[in-house]
LUMLO-138751 format. One line per field, with one value per residue (C-alpha): residue in one letter; x, y, z. Coordinates in steps of 0.2 Angstrom, whole numbers, plus 5000, padded with zeros to 4 digits. Example, Ala and Ser with C-alpha at 12.3 -4.5 7.8 and 13.67 -1.06 7.14 Angstrom:
BEGIN
aa: A / S
east: 5062 / 5068
north: 4978 / 4995
up: 5039 / 5036
REM end
This chain:
BEGIN
aa: M / P / E / K / S / I / E / E / I / C / S / A / V / G / A / E / V / H / V / P / G / D / L / S / R / T / A / D / R / A / A / V / G / D / L / L / S / F / I / M / G / G / D / S / D / G / A / V / W / V / T / I / Q / T / H / L / N / V / A / A / V / A / V / L / K / D / I / P / M / I / I / I / A / S / G / R / Q / P / A / P / D / L / A / A / R / C / M / K / E / N / I / S / L / V / T / S / N / L / S / V / F / D / V / C / A / A / L / Q / S / L / G / L / T / G
east: 5027 / 5042 / 5039 / 5046 / 5052 / 5045 / 5061 / 5059 / 5041 / 5045 / 5058 / 5047 / 5033 / 5045 / 5038 / 5040 / 5041 / 5030 / 5031 / 5044 / 5035 / 5042 / 5055 / 5057 / 5040 / 5037 / 5022 / 5018 / 5001 / 4992 / 4974 / 4967 / 4952 / 4945 / 4930 / 4935 / 4922 / 4928 / 4946 / 4938 / 4927 / 4940 / 4955 / 4967 / 4975 / 4994 / 4993 / 5000 / 4985 / 4985 / 4972 / 4969 / 4961 / 4971 / 4960 / 4963 / 4951 / 4963 / 4974 / 4960 / 4957 / 4975 / 4977 / 4961 / 4968 / 4986 / 4991 / 5010 / 5010 / 4998 / 5003 / 4993 / 4993 / 4991 / 5001 / 4989 / 4996 / 4991 / 4982 / 4993 / 4982 / 4984 / 5003 / 5003 / 4992 / 5003 / 5018 / 5009 / 5004 / 5021 / 5013 / 5023 / 5014 / 5020 / 5014 / 5018 / 5015 / 5010 / 4992 / 4983 / 4985 / 5004 / 5007 / 4998 / 5008 / 5024 / 5019 / 5014 / 5031 / 5039 / 5029 / 5015 / 4998 / 4981
north: 4924 / 4935 / 4954 / 4962 / 4980 / 4994 / 4993 / 4974 / 4976 / 4991 / 4980 / 4965 / 4975 / 4986 / 5002 / 5020 / 5029 / 5044 / 5046 / 5036 / 5036 / 5028 / 5016 / 5007 / 5000 / 4982 / 4972 / 4953 / 4954 / 4963 / 4969 / 4971 / 4981 / 4997 / 4999 / 5010 / 5003 / 4985 / 4990 / 5000 / 4985 / 4971 / 4965 / 4976 / 4985 / 4986 / 4978 / 4984 / 4990 / 4986 / 4997 / 5006 / 5021 / 5037 / 5050 / 5058 / 5047 / 5033 / 5042 / 5044 / 5025 / 5021 / 5032 / 5024 / 5007 / 5011 / 5005 / 5008 / 5007 / 5010 / 5002 / 5009 / 4996 / 4995 / 5010 / 5022 / 5038 / 5046 / 5063 / 5076 / 5079 / 5060 / 5061 / 5077 / 5068 / 5053 / 5064 / 5072 / 5056 / 5047 / 5033 / 5025 / 5028 / 5019 / 5014 / 4999 / 4995 / 4977 / 4972 / 4970 / 4952 / 4952 / 4964 / 4952 / 4937 / 4947 / 4950 / 4932 / 4927 / 4938 / 4928 / 4941 / 4933 / 4940
up: 5044 / 5044 / 5042 / 5026 / 5025 / 5015 / 5004 / 5001 / 4996 / 4984 / 4976 / 4974 / 4965 / 4955 / 4964 / 4960 / 4976 / 4978 / 4997 / 5006 / 5022 / 5037 / 5030 / 5047 / 5047 / 5041 / 5036 / 5036 / 5026 / 5013 / 5010 / 4993 / 4988 / 4979 / 4990 / 5005 / 5016 / 5012 / 5019 / 5033 / 5038 / 5036 / 5046 / 5037 / 5052 / 5049 / 5032 / 5015 / 5005 / 4986 / 4976 / 4960 / 4969 / 4968 / 4977 / 4994 / 5004 / 5002 / 5014 / 5027 / 5027 / 5028 / 5044 / 5051 / 5049 / 5053 / 5035 / 5033 / 5014 / 5000 / 4983 / 4968 / 4955 / 4936 / 4932 / 4939 / 4947 / 4964 / 4965 / 4971 / 4987 / 4991 / 4990 / 5001 / 5014 / 5014 / 5017 / 5031 / 5039 / 5035 / 5025 / 5011 / 4994 / 4979 / 4962 / 4951 / 4933 / 4938 / 4938 / 4955 / 4952 / 4949 / 4964 / 4975 / 4968 / 4971 / 4989 / 4992 / 4985 / 4999 / 5011 / 5015 / 5018 / 5014
REM end
């Protein structure tokens, strides 16, 4: 699968960018889940992460799994400490008003796999 840029992904999900992160990074797949242990235990290394979780621990998992981008779905907003940690770690942090399902559909239409 061809890799997609952070900017392409943002456009596809109608993202509001809270932390731009490293815009040169790309992804070819996504991971979806709200249980941090599920993301930590799965094959999510380097994947875009779709979640509704908004707290600081999300950034810790993203660092652990080398996740370049976190998409918080369903119109939820990140906690300030999550945004600050993503800024420090150079992780793209965006929100989308789309449901988790619709974010995943948009990512699949870009060619990202799960």
